Each structure stands twice: as C-alpha cells, then as structure tokens.
C-alpha positions as CSV (number, residue, x, y, z in Angstrom):
1,M,-32.3,-15.6,-17.9
2,K,-33.3,-14.9,-14.5
3,G,-31.3,-16.4,-11.5
4,Q,-28.3,-17.2,-13.6
5,K,-24.8,-16.0,-12.9
6,G,-22.7,-15.2,-15.9
7,Y,-18.8,-15.2,-15.7
8,V,-16.6,-13.2,-17.8
9,L,-13.1,-14.6,-18.5
10,V,-10.6,-11.8,-18.9
11,A,-7.4,-12.9,-20.6
12,K,-4.4,-10.9,-19.3
13,S,-2.4,-9.7,-22.3
14,L,1.0,-11.1,-22.3
15,S,3.6,-8.4,-22.1
16,Q,6.2,-8.4,-25.2
17,E,8.7,-6.9,-23.0
18,S,12.0,-8.8,-21.9
19,A,13.1,-9.1,-18.3
20,P,15.6,-6.5,-18.7
21,E,13.3,-4.1,-20.2
22,R,11.0,-4.7,-17.4
23,W,13.6,-4.2,-14.8
24,W,14.9,-0.8,-16.5
25,K,11.2,0.6,-16.4
26,S,10.8,-0.8,-12.9
27,A,14.2,1.1,-11.9
28,V,13.5,4.4,-13.7
29,A,10.0,4.4,-12.0
30,Q,11.7,3.8,-8.6
31,V,14.2,6.6,-9.2
32,A,11.2,9.0,-10.2
33,R,9.5,8.2,-7.1
34,W,12.2,9.0,-4.9
35,R,12.9,12.1,-6.8
36,K,9.3,13.1,-6.2
37,L,9.5,12.1,-2.6
38,H,12.4,14.5,-2.1
39,H,10.8,17.4,-3.8
40,Q,7.8,16.9,-1.6
41,R,9.7,16.8,1.6
42,V,11.5,20.1,0.4
43,E,8.3,21.7,-0.4
44,L,6.9,20.6,3.0
45,A,9.9,22.4,4.8
46,T,9.3,25.5,3.1
47,L,5.6,25.8,4.4
48,S,4.6,28.5,7.1
49,D,3.9,27.7,10.6
50,D,0.4,28.7,9.9
51,A,0.0,26.5,6.9
52,L,1.5,23.5,9.0
53,K,-1.0,24.4,11.7
54,D,-3.8,24.0,9.1
55,M,-2.5,20.5,8.1
56,G,-2.2,19.6,12.0
57,L,1.6,19.2,11.7
58,S,4.1,20.8,14.0
59,R,7.4,22.0,12.8
60,A,9.0,19.1,14.7
61,D,6.9,16.7,12.5
62,V,8.2,18.4,9.5
63,Y,11.8,18.3,10.7
64,E,11.5,14.5,11.2
65,E,9.8,14.0,7.8
66,V,12.7,16.2,6.2
67,E,15.3,14.1,8.0
68,R,14.2,10.9,6.5
69,P,16.5,9.2,3.5
70,F,15.0,9.7,0.2
71,W,14.5,6.0,-0.2
72,D,12.3,5.7,3.0
73,D,8.9,5.7,1.1
74,P,6.1,5.7,3.7
75,M,3.7,4.5,1.2
76,K,6.1,1.3,0.1
77,R,5.5,2.1,-3.7
C-alpha cells in the first residue's frame, strides 16, 4: 500500500553462553589482537625507507610506533 511505512522487529538471539565463557572468549580475542598488533609493528620496522616513503612515513614515525607497548591499540579494539 502506497505511503505506508513497514516496521520489522528483529529479535536478538539470546546467547546460551555463560558469563565465564563470554569472558574467556573476550580475553582470548584480546590476546590475539595484541599479538597481531605486535607482529604488524615488527613487520613495519622491517620495511625499507623507500617503502615507508611510499606510505608517507618516516623512520622516526616507525620508531615511535614500534616503541609503543603491545596493549596500546590505536583502534581501541
């Protein structure tokens, strides 16, 4: 029918996981994110000066990033 607005209700599925299970999965995901950040920073440090220049970064920028602690996530994930 013309001019009518339809609304759809979406029921959020209830998780059957207990609080400790959710906490454990969250903790494991956080550690995985920290490991990924560490590996990305190490990889960034191994790039050549030409590759860094192509990305608009200087060696000083890379040094600053590599010196950050592993838990310092710029994306706050």
